[in-house]
C-alpha positions as CSV (number, residue, x, y, z in Angstrom):
1,M,20.1,-59.5,75.2
2,R,23.3,-58.4,73.4
3,S,25.5,-60.4,75.7
4,Q,23.6,-63.6,74.7
5,L,24.2,-63.2,70.9
6,A,26.7,-65.5,69.1
7,I,27.4,-66.7,65.6
8,E,26.9,-70.4,65.1
9,E,29.9,-71.7,63.2
10,T,28.2,-74.4,61.1
11,D,25.8,-72.2,59.1
12,R,26.9,-68.7,60.2
13,M,23.6,-67.8,61.8
14,I,23.1,-65.4,64.7
15,V,21.8,-67.2,67.8
16,A,20.6,-66.2,71.2
17,G,21.1,-69.3,73.3
18,A,19.4,-72.1,71.6
19,R,17.2,-69.8,69.5
20,V,18.0,-68.4,66.0
21,V,17.8,-64.6,65.6
22,I,16.0,-63.9,62.3
23,L,16.6,-60.4,60.9
24,A,13.5,-58.6,59.6
25,E,14.6,-58.4,56.0
26,C,15.1,-62.2,55.7
27,R,12.7,-63.5,58.3
28,T,10.5,-66.1,56.6
29,T,13.1,-67.5,54.2
30,K,15.8,-68.1,56.8
31,L,13.2,-69.3,59.3
32,R,12.0,-71.9,56.8
33,Q,15.5,-72.9,55.9
34,R,16.4,-73.4,59.5
35,A,13.3,-75.3,60.3
36,R,13.9,-77.7,57.4
37,L,17.2,-78.7,58.9
38,S,15.6,-80.0,62.1
39,V,11.9,-80.7,61.7
40,Y,9.3,-81.5,59.1
41,W,5.5,-81.7,58.9
42,P,3.1,-81.5,56.0
43,G,2.3,-77.8,55.2
44,M,5.3,-76.6,57.2
45,D,6.2,-73.7,54.8
46,N,2.7,-72.3,54.9
47,D,2.5,-72.7,58.6
48,I,5.8,-70.8,59.1
49,L,4.7,-68.0,56.7
50,N,1.4,-67.6,58.5
51,A,3.1,-67.6,61.9
52,A,5.5,-64.9,60.7
53,K,2.6,-62.8,59.2
54,T,0.6,-62.9,62.4
55,C,3.5,-62.4,64.8
56,Q,3.2,-58.9,66.2
57,S,6.9,-58.3,66.8
58,C,7.7,-59.6,63.3
59,T,5.2,-57.4,61.5
60,E,6.3,-54.3,63.5
61,K,9.7,-54.5,61.9
62,L,8.5,-54.9,58.3
63,P,8.7,-51.9,55.9
64,S,5.6,-49.8,55.8
65,L,5.6,-49.2,52.1
66,P,4.8,-52.0,49.7
67,R,7.4,-53.1,47.2
68,E,7.3,-51.1,43.9
69,L,5.5,-53.0,41.2
70,L,7.2,-53.8,37.9
71,I,5.8,-51.8,35.0
72,Q,5.3,-54.3,32.2
73,H,6.7,-53.4,28.7
74,E,4.7,-54.3,25.6
75,A,6.7,-56.2,23.2
76,A,8.2,-54.4,20.1
77,T,7.0,-55.8,16.8
78,R,9.9,-54.4,14.7
79,P,13.5,-53.2,15.1
80,F,14.0,-49.8,16.7
81,E,10.3,-49.4,17.4
82,Q,11.0,-49.2,21.2
83,L,14.3,-48.0,22.6
84,H,15.5,-48.3,26.2
85,S,18.1,-45.9,27.5
86,D,20.2,-45.0,30.5
87,I,23.1,-42.8,31.4
88,A,26.2,-44.5,32.7
89,T,29.3,-42.8,34.2
90,F,32.8,-44.1,33.7
91,N,36.1,-42.4,34.4
92,G,34.4,-39.0,35.0
93,C,32.5,-39.1,31.7
94,D,28.8,-39.9,30.9
95,F,27.8,-42.4,28.3
96,F,24.3,-42.4,26.8
97,I,23.3,-46.0,26.2
98,I,20.4,-46.9,23.9
99,A,19.3,-50.5,23.4
100,D,16.7,-51.7,20.9
101,Q,14.0,-53.8,22.6
102,Y,13.4,-56.0,19.5
103,S,17.0,-57.0,18.7
104,G,18.9,-56.0,21.9
105,W,21.3,-54.0,19.7
106,P,23.1,-51.3,21.8
107,D,24.4,-47.9,20.8
108,V,26.8,-45.9,23.0
109,I,27.1,-42.1,22.7
110,P,30.0,-40.7,24.8
111,F,29.9,-37.3,26.4
112,P,33.0,-35.4,27.4
113,N,32.2,-35.1,31.1
114,K,29.4,-35.7,33.7
115,N,27.5,-32.5,32.8
116,T,25.0,-34.2,30.5
117,T,22.0,-31.9,29.9
118,A,18.6,-32.6,28.3
119,R,19.8,-30.7,25.2
120,L,22.8,-33.1,24.8
121,I,20.4,-36.1,25.1
122,V,18.0,-34.6,22.6
123,N,20.8,-34.0,20.1
124,A,22.1,-37.5,20.6
125,I,18.6,-39.1,20.0
126,R,18.1,-36.8,16.9
127,D,21.5,-37.8,15.5
128,F,20.9,-41.5,16.3
129,S,17.5,-41.4,14.5
130,I,18.8,-39.5,11.5
131,R,21.8,-41.7,10.8
132,G,19.8,-44.9,10.5
133,P,16.7,-46.3,12.1
134,G,14.4,-43.3,12.3
135,A,12.6,-42.1,15.4
136,P,11.3,-44.7,17.8
137,V,7.6,-45.1,18.5
138,K,8.3,-45.4,22.3
139,F,11.3,-44.4,24.3
140,W,11.9,-46.0,27.7
141,S,14.1,-44.4,30.3
142,D,14.7,-44.3,34.0
143,N,13.7,-41.3,36.0
144,V,16.9,-39.2,35.7
145,P,16.3,-35.4,35.4
146,Q,17.4,-35.2,31.8
147,F,14.6,-37.5,30.7
148,N,12.0,-35.5,32.7
149,A,13.1,-32.1,31.4
150,V,10.7,-29.9,29.5
151,E,13.1,-29.8,26.6
152,F,13.2,-33.5,26.3
153,K,9.4,-33.9,26.5
154,D,8.9,-31.2,23.9
155,F,11.3,-32.9,21.6
156,A,9.5,-36.3,22.0
157,R,6.1,-34.6,21.4
158,D,7.4,-32.9,18.3
159,W,8.9,-36.1,16.9
160,G,5.8,-38.2,17.8
161,I,7.7,-40.3,20.3
162,S,5.9,-41.7,23.3
163,I,7.9,-41.5,26.5
164,A,7.6,-44.2,29.2
165,N,9.5,-44.5,32.4
166,S,10.7,-47.7,34.0
167,S,9.5,-48.5,37.5
168,P,11.1,-46.2,40.1
169,Y,13.3,-48.1,42.6
170,Y,13.1,-51.2,40.4
171,P,16.2,-51.2,38.1
172,Q,15.3,-54.6,36.7
173,S,12.4,-53.0,34.8
174,N,15.0,-51.3,32.6
175,G,17.0,-54.5,32.5
176,L,17.5,-54.5,28.7
177,V,19.7,-51.3,28.8
178,E,21.2,-52.3,32.2
179,A,22.4,-55.6,30.5
180,A,23.8,-53.5,27.6
181,I,25.7,-51.4,30.1
182,S,27.1,-54.5,31.8
183,S,28.2,-56.0,28.5
184,I,30.0,-52.8,27.4
């Protein structure tokens, strides 16, 4: 089979003779795109999707775990009610990024190296809260160890802050702070 594979020059697709080789991760989309170039019939997209879903060799190559669902965030009703956070690394130093869900306003707290502990995070949130907006009602973060540490959870409980984690393996769910990181 390998000796029969080639790359078609016009749309850079892998072919085996006259047939298009569709990789498992992009099977139905590429298959429908290719079909639209040469044929058409009413309901073609649904027919192709159904054929791919019922094809045994196609379904054997699909991932066994379903895609992680997005955890929906309730909307903030006032500034600094809900904060989103992440830790970014640049030039060997960590930066703690906080973004307000209501206004999108970011705050950056630099750390001297990449050894950021839960204690440093707690101190940074405490300082941030004291110097201006007060403690948030809800604090969103990804699942890095500092945000899951007992010290961080104790601090949040003592200050009356509800902790929420963004969807694991779904970075878009923490998109507010990810956008803040990109803009900084």
